[in-house]
DOVEX-688218 format. One line per 10 residues: number of its first residue (from 0); their letters; for each residue x, y, z of N, C-alpha, C, O, CB. Coordinates in steps of 0.001 Angstrom, whole numbers, plus 500000, padded with zeros to 6 digits. Each point is the difference from the previous one (the first is absolute). Glycine has a CB too. Example, Ala and Ser with C-alpha at 12.3 -4.5 7.8 and 13.67 -1.06 7.14 Angstrom:
BEGIN
0	AS	513190/494310/507800/499110/501190/500000/500900/501200/500000/501036/499981/500665/497072/498846/500581; 501542/502223/498034/500820/501190/500060/499230/501090/500730/500509/501108/500169/500675/498264/497686
end
This chain:
BEGIN
0	XXXXXXXXXX	346615/695003/129378/501767/500328/499540/500316/497596/500157/499379/499331/500826/501753/504806/501206; 499824/495295/497032/500159/498954/500698/501593/500257/499316/500415/500115/498847/496909/498184/501609; 503101/501715/500457/501880/499484/500167/500581/498400/500424/499660/499502/501074/500486/503078/499944; 500961/496524/497805/500141/499427/500041/501327/500105/500487/500340/501084/499529/497861/498436/499292; 502939/499969/501938/501124/499929/500085/499844/498890/499733/499068/499235/500246/501744/502267/500946; 500609/498298/498004/500907/498753/499183/500440/499804/500095/500843/500639/499371/499157/499214/499802; 500576/499118/501572/501137/499178/500214/499739/499191/501255/499054/499725/500738/502495/501918/498111; 500409/497981/500974/499229/498317/501233/500841/500726/501046/500173/501195/499761/499641/495656/498829; 500634/502762/502302/499363/500337/501585/502126/500444/500024/500746/499246/500625/496021/498289/500821; 503670/503416/497977/501391/499876/500046/499945/501927/501136/499213/500555/500767/501797/497329/495951
10	XXXXXXXXXX	500108/502353/502782/500216/501686/501465/499539/500839/499383/499273/500841/500529/502882/499140/500696; 498241/500031/497010/499184/501287/499363/499055/499909/500026/499469/501037/500400/501537/499469/498445; 497820/498149/500753/498653/500642/499940/499913/499748/501419/499554/498873/499783/499292/500763/497767; 501191/500423/503914/499583/500642/500759/499862/500993/500594/499225/500415/500862/500967/498335/498845; 501381/501940/499281/500009/501275/500987/499193/500538/498976/500324/501180/500131/501995/499174/501407; 496598/499638/497233/499385/500581/498655/498606/499943/500833/499102/500835/500101/502458/498190/497359; 498615/499507/503172/498457/500528/500746/500107/500524/501643/499141/500201/500859/499542/497768/497538; 502268/502105/501593/500026/501385/501659/499689/501781/499388/499344/500949/500429/503367/497385/501178; 498117/501434/497256/500071/501292/499228/498518/499962/499844/499184/500352/500852/503274/499767/497835; 497305/499436/500185/498731/499849/500273/499187/500482/500814/499534/501139/499978/501146/497560/499350
20	XXXXXXXXXX	499073/500306/501569/499220/500491/501256/499785/501277/500562/498998/500713/500045/501662/497500/500322; 500576/501936/500083/500056/501640/500396/499406/501473/499333/499342/500976/500361/502582/497802/500275; 498844/500640/498010/498836/500621/499051/498915/499872/499821/499688/500788/499107/501458/499284/500151; 497562/499071/501249/499226/500629/500198/499536/500366/500489/499161/500773/499539/500978/498854/499816; 500011/500076/502642/500137/500869/500749/499443/500844/499617/498784/500187/500036/502714/499218/500632; 499796/501616/498650/499742/501521/499310/499504/500189/499040/500482/500830/499229/500911/499688/501446; 496994/498500/498886/499374/499975/498973/498090/499657/500626/499483/499358/500913/503318/499785/497442; 496840/501510/500793/498261/499681/500648/499501/499222/498766/498912/500373/499562/500345/502083/502012; 501410/496435/497737/499413/499005/498890/500001/499000/500852/500809/499733/500889/499997/500952/496826; 497281/498252/501627/500067/499042/500333/500802/498922/499395/499498/499740/498906/498758/501197/501811
30	XXXXXXXXXX	502147/498772/499375/500980/499189/499682/500193/498137/499986/500193/499257/500963/500405/503180/499851; 499305/497328/498180/499987/498519/500071/501862/498871/500244/500754/499835/499041/496533/500984/499008; 502953/498742/503049/501366/499620/499172/500387/498312/499628/499927/499196/500929/500984/503079/500432; 499310/497462/497892/500970/498552/499921/500776/499452/499739/500211/500290/498822/498949/499619/501188; 501771/499147/500412/501194/499024/500084/500222/499691/498923/499257/499021/499925/500453/500141/501872; 500770/500914/497236/500288/498791/499133/500938/499482/499620/500840/500164/499116/497872/500356/500403; 500870/498181/501975/501834/499276/500443/500208/498693/499293/501101/499449/500019/498984/501344/502632; 498661/498594/496595/501189/498780/498813/500084/500250/498840/499466/500821/499254/500082/497354/501626; 501459/500739/498969/501162/500413/499177/499182/499893/498258/500123/500851/499119/502268/497976/502972; 496744/499786/497811/498762/500118/498644/499210/501739/500148/499901/500806/499075/499228/495850/501127
40	XXXXXXXXXX	500497/503502/500933/498897/501182/499671/501265/501482/499325/499772/500634/498969/497833/498431/503706; 503692/501170/498278/501053/500910/499223/500561/499672/498523/500626/500792/499295/500038/499578/503037; 499063/498595/497415/500867/499516/498663/498600/500703/499091/500581/500720/499188/501265/496372/501492; 496837/503040/499087/499147/500577/499605/500107/501712/499453/499395/500664/499158/499746/497324/502347; 502234/502349/499706/499808/500840/499261/500950/500823/499048/500078/501188/499688/498461/498537/501916; 502312/498854/497991/500219/500421/499144/502046/501123/499882/500250/501177/499742/496191/498338/500312; 504552/499178/500322/501107/501238/499736/499925/501219/501600/500667/501013/500209/498735/498833/496336; 499803/499672/504093/499830/501230/501004/501212/499595/500901/500458/498860/499924/496694/501663/500088; 503338/500358/500792/501554/500212/500664/499195/499802/501543/498990/500688/500149/502865/501447/497930; 498498/497083/502905/499203/500552/500919/500773/500823/501223/501144/500293/499655/497260/497771/499614
50	XXXXXXXXXX	501347/502262/501715/498185/500132/500265/499107/500755/499258/500357/499897/498826/500161/499937/503199; 498910/500579/498024/498784/500776/498916/499385/500220/500557/499675/499264/500931/500190/500054/497473; 499444/502162/501299/498459/500453/500259/499360/500305/499189/500548/500430/498985/499823/500182/502516; 498173/499311/498560/498914/499762/498804/498850/501052/500619/499633/499915/501172/500874/497136/498021; 499099/503703/500107/499341/500572/500584/498611/499743/498808/500034/499657/498818/502042/501994/502790; 496945/498633/499158/497778/499910/498913/501296/499160/498742/500386/500753/499107/496821/502939/501058; 503460/494627/499835/500726/499387/498950/500911/500762/498254/500415/499657/498893/497505/498641/502554; 501887/503109/499637/501684/500830/499371/501271/499183/500620/499606/499156/500804/499391/503647/499298; 502702/497227/499709/500708/499609/500586/500794/501447/500025/500023/500770/499040/499655/496518/500476; 500782/502876/501385/500693/501307/500709/500975/499895/500420/500718/500945/500328/497810/499725/500212
60	XXXXXXXXXX	501786/497988/499572/501738/499544/500225/499947/498764/500044/499184/499110/500241/501735/502588/501086; 500551/498482/498275/500580/498878/499751/501029/499708/500446/500949/500584/499476/498128/499530/499122; 501259/498890/502531/501505/499981/500272/500830/501327/500757/501206/500125/500217/498587/498353/497599; 499717/501920/502315/500141/501711/501225/498756/499053/500912/499171/499112/499799/501240/504280/498328; 500312/497820/503412/499598/499897/500923/499328/501841/500250/500784/500872/500374/501028/496536/500236; 496830/502883/499141/499619/501760/500287/500246/500599/501326/500276/499535/501106/497869/500206/497399; 501721/501087/501165/500330/500898/501186/498477/500218/500479/499181/499921/499085/503253/501398/500011; 497196/498870/501831/498652/500705/500737/499516/501126/498664/498854/500006/499551/502158/499917/503612; 499534/500528/496589/500317/501668/499238/499599/499492/498443/499857/500845/499117/502680/500421/502552; 497311/497475/498088/500730/499612/498968/498210/499268/499443/499622/499951/498829/503865/499642/502159
70	XXXXXXXXXX	495958/500078/499852/499075/498515/500975/498938/501423/499825/498963/499732/499393/502805/497929/503115; 498386/503991/498007/499168/500613/500706/499574/499948/497873/499245/499184/499471/501676/502451/504029; 499518/499002/496087/500357/500776/498578/498933/498807/498994/499208/500422/499158/504083/500765/501349; 496875/497475/499759/499720/499230/498701/498085/500096/500551/498920/500372/499541/504047/497502/499746; 497769/501340/502314/497997/500378/500749/499145/501123/499428/498819/499865/499679/501977/499660/502751; 499855/501505/497481/499297/501457/499805/499337/499785/498085/498920/500370/499537/503353/501497/502651; 498989/497348/497051/499638/500526/498625/498987/499245/499778/499098/500547/499365/502931/500151/499726; 497754/497904/501304/499358/498960/499488/498751/499690/501290/499586/498845/500099/502846/500188/498263; 497051/501988/502532/499104/499862/500602/499241/501872/499513/499331/500652/500802/501948/496907/501328; 499133/503020/496161/499830/500523/499706/499239/499592/498832/498858/500430/499837/502643/500481/501524
80	X	499024/498317/497839/499904/499181/499082/499054/499179/499476/500269/499285/499035/501322/501038/501657
end
């Protein structure tokens, strides 16, 4: 599974990353995490509001800090896909 945390180093992006790490501790899914911080790379996502979370190429959240429960839900959803 490939997860991207998209956004510059803001308070909300840091919160999202912390929540992601907490959620991953409770799952047994093998995950590759990528931080997309470059403004030019972020622009390629077209009208995306940061922070954003992408799982296996699917934007599951943008402009919101997901909590651990929400992140685990999406991990489960996309690990079965």
